[in-house]
Backbone as CSV, one residue per row, in Angstrom:
resi,resn,N_x,N_y,N_z,CA_x,CA_y,CA_z,C_x,C_y,C_z
1,VAL,110.031,82.918,100.064,109.240,83.079,98.844,108.354,84.310,98.998
2,GLN,108.356,85.134,97.989,107.514,86.327,98.012,106.748,86.426,96.698
3,LEU,105.440,86.639,96.830,104.564,86.823,95.684,103.859,88.156,95.864
4,VAL,104.040,89.057,94.920,103.486,90.396,95.047,102.536,90.655,93.887
5,GLU,101.244,90.770,94.230,100.227,91.009,93.207,100.024,92.499,92.987
6,SER,99.569,92.831,91.801,99.187,94.202,91.488,98.165,94.171,90.361
7,GLY,97.491,95.309,90.162,96.587,95.427,89.029,95.109,95.383,89.360
8,GLY,94.771,95.156,90.619,93.365,95.149,90.985,92.773,96.544,90.976
9,GLY,91.452,96.615,91.143,90.804,97.905,91.178,89.322,97.794,90.894
10,LEU,88.731,98.935,90.614,87.305,99.031,90.303,87.120,99.122,88.792
11,VAL,86.227,98.301,88.267,85.969,98.309,86.833,84.489,98.090,86.600
12,GLN,83.976,98.632,85.535,82.560,98.466,85.205,82.325,97.088,84.579
13,PRO,81.119,96.582,84.698,80.792,95.312,84.020,81.116,95.391,82.533
14,GLY,81.701,94.317,82.022,82.126,94.291,80.634,83.538,94.781,80.414
15,GLY,84.127,95.354,81.434,85.477,95.898,81.326,86.565,94.848,81.497
16,SER,87.809,95.312,81.489,88.961,94.422,81.579,89.947,94.912,82.627
17,LEU,90.668,93.965,83.178,91.787,94.251,84.066,92.864,93.210,83.814
18,ARG,94.113,93.579,84.081,95.195,92.608,84.052,95.892,92.596,85.400
19,LEU,95.878,91.449,86.031,96.587,91.264,87.288,97.987,90.746,87.001
20,SER,98.934,91.186,87.825,100.308,90.714,87.726,100.745,90.171,89.072
21,CYS,101.648,89.210,89.034,102.212,88.654,90.262,103.688,88.414,90.036
22,ALA,104.510,89.160,90.744,105.955,89.014,90.646,106.433,88.053,91.728
23,ALA,107.158,87.032,91.318,107.621,86.006,92.240,109.114,86.149,92.503
24,SER,109.508,85.929,93.748,110.918,85.898,94.108,111.127,84.818,95.159
25,GLY,112.373,84.373,95.260,112.678,83.330,96.243,112.448,81.924,95.740
26,ILE,112.072,81.790,94.477,111.904,80.468,93.865,112.607,80.463,92.513
27,ILE,112.906,79.263,92.025,113.346,79.129,90.638,112.071,79.072,89.813
28,PHE,111.717,80.205,89.237,110.397,80.400,88.644,110.046,79.309,87.654
29,SER,111.012,78.898,86.847,110.736,77.921,85.793,110.441,76.524,86.345
30,MET,110.694,76.316,87.635,110.496,74.994,88.225,109.174,74.880,88.981
31,HIS,108.349,75.898,88.904,107.116,75.911,89.702,105.893,76.223,88.863
32,GLY,104.783,75.563,89.227,103.502,75.993,88.707,103.070,77.274,89.398
33,MET,102.177,78.013,88.750,101.672,79.265,89.303,100.161,79.280,89.142
34,GLY,99.482,79.922,90.074,98.035,79.936,89.983,97.413,81.213,90.517
35,TRP,96.163,81.375,90.180,95.339,82.447,90.727,94.094,81.817,91.354
36,TYR,93.816,82.223,92.574,92.593,81.866,93.259,91.876,83.168,93.609
37,ARG,90.617,83.059,93.971,89.885,84.238,94.412,88.941,83.873,95.546
38,GLN,88.615,84.896,96.328,87.664,84.715,97.416,86.715,85.894,97.439
39,ALA,85.460,85.589,97.162,84.419,86.610,97.219,83.900,86.715,98.654
40,PRO,83.257,87.831,98.970,82.729,88.003,100.333,81.818,86.846,100.729
41,GLU,82.071,86.287,101.890,81.267,85.215,102.472,81.260,83.950,101.625
42,LYS,82.284,83.774,100.824,82.397,82.559,100.014,83.762,81.910,100.241
43,GLU,83.859,80.641,99.860,85.127,79.930,99.972,86.091,80.397,98.879
44,ARG,87.385,80.271,99.187,88.387,80.564,98.176,88.292,79.516,97.078
45,GLU,88.394,79.946,95.824,88.240,79.024,94.707,89.318,79.243,93.653
46,LEU,89.615,78.174,92.938,90.597,78.245,91.866,90.048,79.056,90.708
47,VAL,90.891,79.899,90.139,90.526,80.650,88.939,91.282,80.080,87.736
48,ALA,92.594,80.002,87.851,93.409,79.517,86.735,94.759,79.052,87.266
49,VAL,95.299,78.051,86.594,96.600,77.505,86.961,97.411,77.301,85.689
50,ILE,98.709,77.573,85.782,99.621,77.265,84.691,100.800,76.506,85.287
51,THR,101.052,75.308,84.777,102.127,74.486,85.323,103.481,74.985,84.832
52,LYS,104.537,74.414,85.378,105.880,74.831,84.951,106.092,74.530,83.481
53,GLY,105.371,73.534,82.970,105.496,73.176,81.568,104.579,73.951,80.647
54,GLY,103.712,74.790,81.244,102.834,75.618,80.434,101.421,75.083,80.251
55,SER,101.086,73.950,80.859,99.705,73.458,80.787,98.808,74.360,81.624
56,ILE,97.599,74.570,81.142,96.696,75.541,81.758,95.351,74.908,82.077
57,ASN,94.804,75.280,83.221,93.440,74.926,83.591,92.718,76.170,84.076
58,TYR,91.438,76.257,83.739,90.598,77.368,84.165,89.363,76.841,84.881
59,ALA,88.857,77.661,85.790,87.532,77.398,86.331,86.514,77.586,85.216
60,GLU,85.453,76.791,85.260,84.431,76.884,84.203,83.859,78.293,84.106
61,SER,83.744,78.958,85.224,83.101,80.272,85.266,83.900,81.360,84.559
62,VAL,85.188,81.105,84.291,86.017,82.146,83.671,86.526,81.749,82.290
63,LYS,86.254,80.523,81.868,86.729,80.071,80.561,86.213,80.977,79.458
64,GLY,87.114,81.336,78.553,86.742,82.204,77.444,86.823,83.683,77.775
65,ARG,86.982,84.012,79.056,87.047,85.422,79.461,88.399,85.771,80.088
66,PHE,88.985,84.828,80.807,90.251,85.074,81.495,91.370,84.300,80.805
67,THR,92.569,84.877,80.850,93.744,84.212,80.285,94.897,84.317,81.268
68,ILE,95.474,83.179,81.614,96.654,83.162,82.470,97.881,82.987,81.584
69,SER,98.952,83.683,81.934,100.195,83.548,81.181,101.356,83.814,82.134
70,ARG,102.561,83.446,81.685,103.719,83.679,82.529,104.885,84.133,81.675
71,ASP,105.695,85.015,82.271,106.881,85.548,81.618,108.081,85.038,82.415
72,TYR,108.812,84.077,81.846,109.932,83.475,82.563,111.075,84.457,82.758
73,ALA,111.223,85.422,81.870,112.301,86.413,82.002,112.039,87.381,83.156
74,LYS,110.746,87.621,83.433,110.394,88.587,84.480,109.922,87.910,85.764
75,ASN,109.910,86.567,85.787,109.415,85.839,86.968,108.027,86.334,87.368
76,THR,107.178,86.509,86.391,105.872,87.101,86.627,104.783,86.273,85.960
77,VAL,103.669,86.142,86.659,102.491,85.492,86.090,101.388,86.541,85.989
78,TYR,100.597,86.437,84.944,99.547,87.421,84.674,98.181,86.743,84.622
79,LEU,97.164,87.540,84.882,95.799,87.093,84.668,95.074,88.218,83.932
80,GLN,94.839,88.010,82.650,94.078,88.961,81.856,92.612,88.630,82.009
81,MET,91.840,89.583,82.470,90.420,89.363,82.738,89.597,90.277,81.840
82,ASN,88.820,89.680,80.962,87.964,90.424,80.050,86.506,90.115,80.332
83,SER,85.633,90.950,79.799,84.183,90.756,79.964,83.828,90.507,81.420
84,LEU,84.340,91.343,82.275,84.151,91.143,83.708,82.692,91.295,84.115
85,LYS,82.310,90.499,85.103,80.935,90.486,85.597,80.953,90.836,87.091
86,PRO,79.847,91.317,87.617,79.802,91.608,89.061,80.186,90.402,89.911
87,GLU,79.877,89.210,89.456,80.208,88.012,90.232,81.693,87.689,90.223
88,ASP,82.484,88.417,89.449,83.937,88.270,89.503,84.547,89.086,90.644
89,THR,83.736,89.880,91.302,84.211,90.677,92.427,84.751,89.772,93.523
90,ALA,86.010,89.999,93.905,86.670,89.142,94.892,88.064,89.685,95.166
91,VAL,88.694,89.119,96.174,90.128,89.313,96.355,90.819,88.185,95.590
92,TYR,91.742,88.551,94.735,92.450,87.587,93.903,93.843,87.347,94.488
93,TYR,94.162,86.074,94.654,95.419,85.676,95.266,96.287,84.923,94.268
94,CYS,97.519,85.344,94.177,98.523,84.613,93.419,99.103,83.531,94.322
95,ASN,99.475,82.415,93.733,100.087,81.356,94.535,101.042,80.539,93.676
96,THR,101.879,79.784,94.368,102.780,78.863,93.694,102.882,77.587,94.516
97,ASP,103.333,76.553,93.863,103.408,75.268,94.548,104.753,75.103,95.237
98,ARG,104.915,73.937,95.838,106.131,73.697,96.612,107.224,73.058,95.763
99,ASN,106.801,72.233,94.787,107.815,71.423,94.113,107.587,71.224,92.614
100,GLY,106.610,71.920,92.033,106.437,71.840,90.591,105.761,70.603,90.077
101,LEU,105.254,69.751,90.966,104.614,68.515,90.518,103.167,68.773,90.104
102,VAL,102.627,67.826,89.359,101.203,67.864,89.024,100.539,66.662,89.698
103,PRO,99.300,66.811,90.125,98.464,67.997,89.983,98.958,69.163,90.833
104,TYR,98.593,70.359,90.383,99.037,71.572,91.063,98.403,71.659,92.435
105,ARG,99.231,72.002,93.429,98.745,72.243,94.783,99.380,73.533,95.276
106,PRO,98.587,74.570,95.508,99.160,75.832,95.968,99.775,75.679,97.347
107,TYR,100.905,76.348,97.532,101.591,76.237,98.825,101.970,77.602,99.371
108,PHE,102.511,78.473,98.533,102.867,79.834,98.950,101.829,80.792,98.349
109,TRP,101.489,81.823,99.151,100.423,82.727,98.726,100.882,84.179,98.788
110,GLY,100.343,84.980,97.877,100.522,86.417,97.955,99.512,87.029,98.917
111,GLN,99.560,88.353,99.029,98.691,89.037,99.979,97.313,89.328,99.404
112,GLY,97.165,89.201,98.106,95.876,89.419,97.461,95.725,90.817,96.909
113,THR,94.920,90.910,95.865,94.572,92.207,95.281,93.071,92.207,95.013
114,ARG,92.426,93.287,95.366,90.967,93.340,95.302,90.498,93.779,93.928
115,VAL,89.531,93.058,93.399,88.877,93.392,92.142,87.398,93.610,92.429
116,THR,86.909,94.777,92.045,85.498,95.096,92.219,84.895,95.424,90.870
117,VAL,83.848,94.698,90.506,83.166,94.918,89.233,81.789,95.489,89.547
118,SER,81.630,96.754,89.228,80.392,97.434,89.594,80.199,98.653,88.723
119,SER,78.940,98.971,88.465,78.636,100.190,87.713,78.371,101.347,88.677
């Protein structure tokens, strides 16, 4: 299983970024997909999850600002991040589960992409 993230970078507060994660080695339609993040000196935390059936959950801190979506034709999951805040600064990790069951449990992880929100 390979998960390759892209789209991170430096953005000013209030700005937007879109993260992408291309998945291979799995039957994409049979797996949930998620985004987690880890800020400096903090625990890794859930950002957003989308199940194989399309159900979505967000962390309270990103509701209304972030949108997770998936493209079954491209085996890719996205995280659209708007109205970014300095506290969104973190390494963002794409992940997928082992068997597509709910509740979602991440099992395979990407290498991460860094997002820095700063003026």
